[in-house]
N, C-alpha and C positions, 0 to 999 in steps of 0.2 A: 588450510583455509577453505572455507566453504561459502556458498552463495545462496541467498534466500530471497524469494519473491513474496511480497506482502500484498494480499488482496482482501476484499471484504464483500459482505452480502448486501451492501447498501443500507444497512440499518440506519446510518446517519442521514440518508435521504428521506427516510420516513419522518425524521424529526427535524427537518430542515428549517422549520419555523421557530425552533427553540433557540434560546440564547445559548451560545456556545459556552458561556461561563457559568451555566447552571451546574449545580453540584453533581448531577449524574454524568453530564458530559465531561466535567472536570475530572471526575473519578475515572471515567473511561480513558481519557487521555493520559492520566497519571499511570494507570495500569498498562496501557499500550507502551509507554516509555519503559516500564519495567520489563515487559516481554521482549522488546527490542534489545535492551541491555543484556538480558539473560542470553539471548541468541548470540550477541557479540562476545560475551564471556565464554561461550561454548565454541568460539572460533569462527563465527560468521563475520566476515570482513566486508562483504559486498552485499548490498540490498537492492532489489529491483522493485519499483512501483510503477503504476500506470498514471499516477498523479491525479486520480479521480477525487472528486469532492469527498471529504470525510476522512475515514481511517487511512487510506493511502496518502492523502495530502498531509494529514497530521503526522504519519510515519515519516514522510519526507522532511518535515520541519524538525522532528525529533532527531533524525539521523544527521541533519545539518548541524544541529546544536552539539551532538556528540563528536562531530568532525573537528570541533575546535580543540579537543584534547586527546583524540584517539585516531588511530589509523583505521578509518572506516570509509567506505565508498558508497555513494548513492548513484544509481542508474535509473533513468526514466525511459519507459517505452510508452509513447503517447499513441492512442488509437488512430487519431487523425489530427491534422494541424489546427483546426479551429474548434476543437472539442470543448473548449471552455468559453466559447463565444457568448453564450446566454447566461453565464454566471454573474452573480453580483460583483460589483467592482472590487470590494475588499477581498473576496475569494480569488478573483483573477490576479490581484496584486500579490497575494500569498503564493499562488501557483507560479507566477513568474519569478518570484524570489527563490523558490525552491529550485526552479530551473537554473537560475544564475549560479547556484552553489552545487549543482549536480556534477558528477564526474563524467557522465555521458548522457546524451539524449538521443533517442531514435524515434522515428515515426513509422507506424506500421502501414499508414496510407496517407496520401496527401489530402484526400477528401473523404468524407463519410461514405461508407458502403456497408453492406450487410455483414461483411466478414472482418471489418477493421478491429473490433474488440477481440474477437477470437484470435486474429493474427497477432495482436499485441500480446495476448496471453501466451501464445506459442513461442514468441521471441523470448519473453521473460522466462518461461519454463525451460526452454532449451539451454539457457545460461545458468540454471539453478540446480542446486542439490536438494533443496527443500522448498516446497510451496506452503506458505503459512496463510491459512484462510481464517479470517475472523468471521465466523458464522457457524452454522450447524451442518454436520455431515449429511443430514437428511435432505438438505437443499441441494439442487443440482447446479454444479459449476462446470463450465466447459474446461477451465484450466485444470480442475481436479481429474476429470476424465482423461484429458490429454496427458497429464503428468503420470497417471497410473499406467496408461498404455506404454509410456516411455520409461517406466521404472524410476520415476522421480518421486522422492518421499513427499507425502502430503500430510500436513498436520493441521488440526483444527483448534481454534480457541473460540468457545462460545461467547457471544456478546454479553450474555448475562454474567459470565466470569469477569469480564472487564468492568462491569458495573458494580462489582462487589468491593467494598472497602477493605483494604489490606492494611496491616500495621507495619 
């Protein structure tokens, strides 16, 4: 069995004013589900997310749905306790629903500080065999640098690939 951490480049934050049910976002979420399922079929039974807005939260929702019929676990490492304080109410509700169904929840810090996100990344990476980054390798990711220094496999899925229609 193996463990995978899912993170993203915040593509979804660029489009935060978009309706989540528009075709491109719907396609992205559909393809995200396919990627997660493929990893599960390859033996990944535990997934870590930081429950950030967008891809990590959507991944959490997908994993929770998969838990209904499969032996799969969701672990959340939150950068700090009130990190969703300024989110819209519907996103906060979804965040807490994902937390209710998670197998474990940890906080890297009680309050915001300059290192809380990096600390959360380190906690997730230390538990993982693979870091799955939704974004481009040319972008700098703390978790990727940390993982490579610690000989943890890093794989990238370009956002454009998630936006392509598949049959």
